C-alpha positions in Angstrom: 236.4 -159.2 117.1 233.4 -160.1 119.3 230.6 -157.6 120.3 227.6 -158.0 122.5 224.4 -155.5 122.4 221.8 -155.3 125.3 219.4 -153.9 122.8 219.0 -152.2 119.3 219.6 -148.8 120.8 222.7 -149.8 122.0 223.5 -151.5 118.8 222.9 -148.3 116.7 225.2 -146.2 118.9 227.9 -148.5 118.9 227.8 -148.9 114.9 227.8 -145.2 114.8 230.9 -144.8 117.0 232.7 -147.3 115.2 232.0 -146.3 111.7 231.8 -142.6 111.7 234.1 -139.8 113.1 232.7 -137.6 116.0 231.5 -134.2 115.1 234.8 -131.9 115.0 234.7 -128.2 115.6 237.1 -127.8 112.7 237.5 -130.7 110.5 240.6 -131.2 108.3 239.3 -131.4 104.6 241.4 -133.1 102.0 241.6 -129.6 100.3 243.2 -128.2 103.5 245.6 -131.2 103.8 246.6 -131.3 100.2 247.6 -127.6 100.7 249.4 -128.3 103.8 251.0 -131.1 102.2 252.0 -129.2 99.2 253.9 -126.5 101.1 256.0 -129.1 103.2 257.1 -131.6 100.6 259.7 -131.3 98.0 257.0 -131.8 95.1 255.9 -127.9 95.8 260.0 -127.0 95.2 260.4 -129.0 92.2 257.4 -127.5 90.4 258.6 -124.1 91.7 261.8 -124.6 90.2 260.6 -125.5 86.9 258.1 -122.7 86.6 261.1 -120.2 87.3 263.5 -121.7 84.9 261.0 -121.9 82.1 260.0 -117.8 83.2 263.5 -117.5 82.9 263.7 -118.8 79.3 260.7 -116.8 78.3 262.3 -113.3 79.5 265.6 -114.2 77.6 263.8 -114.8 74.6 262.1 -111.5 75.2 265.8 -109.6 75.3 266.7 -107.3 72.4 269.8 -109.4 72.1 270.3 -113.0 70.9 272.7 -113.3 73.8 274.6 -111.1 76.3 276.9 -108.8 74.8 280.6 -108.7 75.1 283.5 -106.3 75.4 286.6 -106.5 73.9 290.0 -104.4 74.7 293.2 -104.4 72.7 296.6 -102.4 72.2 299.0 -102.5 69.7 302.7 -101.2 70.3 306.4 -101.5 68.9 307.8 -100.6 72.7 309.6 -104.0 72.7 310.9 -103.8 69.0 311.6 -100.6 67.3 310.3 -98.1 69.8 309.4 -95.7 67.3 306.6 -94.5 69.4 303.6 -96.6 67.3 300.6 -97.3 69.2 296.9 -98.3 68.8 294.6 -98.9 71.1 290.9 -100.3 70.7 287.5 -100.6 72.4 284.7 -102.5 70.9 281.4 -104.1 72.3 279.8 -107.0 70.3 276.0 -107.3 70.2 274.7 -110.7 69.1 271.5 -110.7 66.8 268.4 -112.6 66.3 268.1 -114.1 62.9 264.9 -113.4 61.0 262.3 -115.3 63.1 264.3 -116.4 65.6 263.5 -114.4 68.6 259.4 -115.0 67.9 260.1 -118.7 67.8 262.1 -118.6 71.0 259.5 -116.8 72.8 256.3 -119.2 71.7 258.9 -122.2 72.8 259.6 -120.4 76.1 255.8 -119.7 77.1 254.7 -123.2 75.8 257.6 -124.4 78.3 256.1 -122.3 81.1 252.6 -123.6 80.3 253.7 -127.2 80.3 255.3 -126.2 83.8 252.2 -124.9 85.2 250.2 -128.1 84.1 252.9 -130.0 85.8 252.0 -128.4 88.9 248.3 -129.6 88.8 249.5 -133.1 87.8 252.0 -132.9 90.7 249.1 -132.0 93.1 246.9 -134.5 92.1 249.3 -137.2 92.8 249.9 -135.8 96.1 245.9 -136.0 96.6 245.7 -139.4 95.7 248.2 -140.5 98.4 246.3 -138.2 101.1 242.9 -139.8 100.0 244.2 -143.2 100.4 245.8 -142.2 103.9 242.5 -140.2 104.9 240.5 -143.5 104.3 242.9 -145.6 105.8 242.5 -143.3 109.2 238.7 -143.7 108.7 238.9 -147.6 108.7 241.2 -147.8 111.5 239.3 -145.3 113.6 236.0 -147.4 113.3 237.6 -150.6 114.0 239.5 -149.0 117.1 235.6 -147.7 118.1 234.2 -150.8 117.5 236.8 -152.7 119.9 236.1 -149.5 122.6 232.4 -150.3 122.6 232.9 -154.1 122.7 235.3 -153.7 125.5 232.7 -151.8 127.5 230.2 -154.3 127.0 232.2 -157.3 127.9 233.5 -155.4 131.2 229.7 -155.4 132.0 229.1 -158.8 130.8 232.1 -160.2 133.2 230.7 -158.1 136.1 227.3 -159.5 135.7 228.4 -163.0 135.2 230.5 -162.8 138.5 227.6 -161.8 140.5 225.7 -164.5 139.3 228.5 -167.0 139.8 228.6 -165.7 143.6 224.7 -166.3 143.7 225.2 -169.5 142.3 223.3 -169.2 138.9 226.2 -169.8 137.0 229.3 -172.1 137.2 232.8 -171.1 137.6 233.8 -171.9 134.1 231.3 -169.2 132.7 233.1 -166.4 134.8 236.5 -167.7 133.3 235.1 -167.5 129.8 233.5 -164.1 130.0 237.1 -162.8 131.4 239.0 -164.5 128.7 236.6 -162.7 126.1 237.3 -159.5 127.5 241.2 -159.9 127.8 241.5 -160.9 124.3 239.2 -158.0 123.2 241.5 -155.6 125.2 244.6 -157.2 123.5 242.8 -156.7 120.1 242.1 -153.1 121.2 245.5 -152.3 122.0 246.7 -153.8 118.7 244.3 -151.5 117.0 245.2 -148.1 118.7 249.0 -148.7 117.6 247.9 -149.5 113.9 245.6 -146.2 114.3 248.4 -144.1 115.8 251.3 -145.1 113.4 248.6 -144.0 110.6 248.2 -140.7 112.3 251.7 -140.1 112.8 252.3 -140.5 108.9 249.4 -138.2 108.3 250.7 -135.5 110.6 254.2 -136.1 109.1 252.8 -135.5 105.8 250.3 -132.6 106.2 251.6 -131.0 109.7 247.7 -131.2 110.7 246.1 -133.2 113.4 244.9 -136.5 112.6 242.3 -136.9 114.8 239.6 -134.7 112.9 240.3 -135.6 109.3 237.0 -135.6 106.8 237.9 -137.7 103.9 234.5 -137.2 102.4 234.2 -134.8 99.2 230.6 -134.3 99.1 230.8 -131.5 96.3 233.4 -133.3 94.3 232.1 -134.6 90.8 234.0 -136.6 88.0 235.2 -134.9 84.7 235.7 -135.4 81.0 238.9 -137.3 80.4 240.2 -134.4 78.4 240.4 -132.5 81.4 242.5 -134.9 83.6 245.6 -132.9 84.5 247.7 -135.9 83.3 246.7 -135.2 79.6 246.6 -131.6 80.2 250.2 -131.7 81.2 251.1 -134.3 78.4 249.4 -131.9 75.8 251.4 -129.1 77.0 254.6 -130.8 76.9 253.7 -131.8 73.3 253.0 -128.2 72.3 256.4 -127.1 74.0 258.2 -129.6 72.0 256.6 -128.5 68.8 257.5 -124.7 69.6 261.2 -126.3 70.5 261.2 -127.9 66.9 260.2 -124.8 65.3 262.7 -122.7 67.1 265.5 -125.2 66.1 264.5 -124.6 62.6 264.9 -121.0 62.8 268.1 -121.3 64.9 270.1 -121.9 61.5 273.8 -120.8 63.1 275.2 -119.1 65.7 274.0 -115.5 66.5 275.6 -113.1 64.0 277.5 -110.4 66.0 277.1 -106.5 65.4 280.7 -105.0 66.7 281.0 -101.1 67.3 284.2 -99.9 68.6 286.7 -96.9 68.7 290.3 -96.8 67.9 293.0 -94.4 68.9 296.4 -94.6 67.1 299.7 -92.9 66.6 302.1 -93.2 64.1 305.3 -92.4 66.3 306.5 -90.0 69.3 305.7 -86.5 68.6 302.6 -87.3 66.3 299.1 -86.4 67.1 296.9 -89.6 67.8 294.3 -90.1 65.4 290.7 -91.5 66.5 288.1 -93.6 64.5 285.0 -95.6 65.0 285.0 -99.2 63.6 281.9 -101.3 62.4 281.7 -104.8 61.9 279.5 -107.6 61.4 280.3 -111.3 62.3 278.1 -113.9 60.4 278.6 -117.8 61.5 277.7 -120.1 59.0 275.3 -122.8 59.9 276.2 -126.4 58.9 274.8 -129.9 59.0 276.8 -131.1 61.9 275.6 -128.3 64.1 272.0 -128.0 63.0 271.2 -131.7 62.4 271.7 -133.2 66.2 269.9 -130.2 67.5 266.7 -130.8 65.1 266.9 -134.6 65.7 266.8 -133.9 69.4 263.7 -131.8 69.3 261.8 -134.1 66.8 262.6 -136.9 69.0 261.3 -135.2 72.1 258.0 -134.4 70.1 257.6 -138.0 69.1 258.0 -139.0 72.6 255.5 -136.6 73.9 252.9 -137.6 71.4 253.4 -141.4 72.2 253.0 -140.7 75.8 249.8 -138.5 75.3 248.3 -141.4 73.2 249.3 -143.9 75.8 248.1 -142.0 78.8 244.9 -141.5 77.3 244.2 -145.2 76.9 245.4 -146.0 80.5 243.3 -143.3 82.0 240.2 -144.7 80.3 240.9 -147.9 81.6 242.0 -146.7 85.1 238.6 -144.6 85.1 236.5 -148.0 83.8 238.0 -150.2 86.6 237.2 -147.5 89.1 233.6 -147.2 88.1 233.4 -150.9 88.5 234.8 -151.1 92.0 232.7 -148.3 93.1 229.6 -150.4 91.7 231.0 -153.4 93.4 231.8 -151.6 96.8 228.3 -150.1 96.8 226.8 -153.3 96.5 229.1 -155.4 99.0 228.4 -152.4 101.7 224.4 -152.9 101.2 224.7 -156.4 101.6 227.1 -156.2 104.7 224.9 -153.9 106.3 221.6 -156.1 106.3 223.9 -159.0 107.2 225.4 -156.9 110.3 221.6 -156.0 111.2 220.5 -159.6 111.3 223.5 -160.7 113.2 223.1 -157.7 115.9 219.5 -158.5 116.2 220.4 -162.2 116.9 223.1 -161.4 119.7 220.8 -158.8 121.3 218.0 -161.7 121.5 220.3 -164.2 122.9 221.7 -161.6 125.5 218.1 -161.1 126.7 218.0 -164.8 126.7 221.1 -165.3 128.7 220.3 -162.9 131.5 216.8 -164.9 131.5 218.8 -167.8 132.4 217.5 -169.5 129.2 220.7 -169.6 126.7 224.3 -170.9 127.9 227.1 -168.4 127.9 229.0 -170.3 125.0 226.2 -170.0 123.0 225.8 -166.4 123.4 229.8 -165.6 123.0 229.0 -167.3 119.8 226.3 -165.2 118.6 228.5 -162.1 119.8 231.7 -163.3 117.9 229.5 -163.4 114.8 228.0 -159.9 115.2 231.2 -158.4 116.1 232.9 -159.8 112.7 229.7 -158.6 111.0 230.3 -155.0 112.2 233.8 -155.0 111.7 233.4 -156.2 108.2 231.1 -153.7 107.7 233.1 -150.8 108.7 235.7 -151.8 106.4 233.6 -152.4 103.8 232.0 -148.5 104.5 235.8 -147.1 104.3 236.2 -149.2 101.2 233.2 -147.6 99.7 234.7 -144.2 100.7 238.2 -145.3 99.2 236.3 -146.4 95.9 234.6 -143.1 95.5 238.0 -141.4 96.3 239.8 -143.5 93.6 237.1 -142.7 91.1 237.6 -139.0 91.8 241.5 -139.6 91.5 241.2 -141.3 88.1 239.1 -138.6 86.7 241.9 -135.9 87.7 239.8 -134.4 90.3 241.7 -132.4 93.0 240.4 -131.6 96.1 
């Protein structure tokens, strides 16, 4: 990019225009964007479904019966044989019973699974926040780039008009007018490309959040990093490991299929003309547990627990490394931003001095255009570096598990 400044005050105005957003009545904060995107994406639906499933399992474990009861009806008759009037009718209900300690173990497993599902919601929101953080700072960078081109275009147009007047007055050659117009057209083409890139990013933002993209505030002034153990990923894995332990305990209590208490009423008649007799039947069905049944269930639960514990240890190492990298990137971005800010200020001063010299007829237009190009490139680099600094801060917050 190429940029010309008439004076230092104009330079400051252009930089402010290029590197920050204009004041908005109601800026779209990241917290608002995360909430809006959460409602629009399938992440919310999946997390909600997992929570409903865990709550359903908890409610099932709180039932008085180990499984739904069943009703049985039966009738015995000799109508198709001797037809002597023998008849027997019976209705019974089977009530599955909990084994000792089984109900409490399943309740604990259900509550642990629900806690894991709730922790998974926080983790999903954090991942969505990371996506929005990157998108918001991309918008900031592209907006600063577009504003820089707009400010440059205004000046190049004024410069081309001034050169035309001086050419007509005989102070400058026709080639200078052609060079000034060429620079203006080149900047206009770059401005169009920058606007297209910005518009594409705005459409991505709106599609994800449903919110306007022209007033996004990517800064998080109140956000601070937190301890590694408070990271939602570790919290979710810890809850998952606890749920796996509770599930393993439930399989240890689940020695066999649920025993059934059968209560029924029987009415029977010996022959035609005999009065029917009624009786109540009570029975107990006790299934036996075998290694073929219990072994695979316990092995599966132990495998889930081992995997959850291994993932927890691995995640702790990965998150510690991510935080260390993010802190290093933040320090480097801050240092580079300070150096780039100083360099851009020096090149703007040089361009402003050469601009005055050119208008006084002491500097040739090619020399001024070279100075302008260097200043414009420095301003563009500064705008990108300031966005990179904001992105580095956001990356550290993301690595620390901070949700806007």
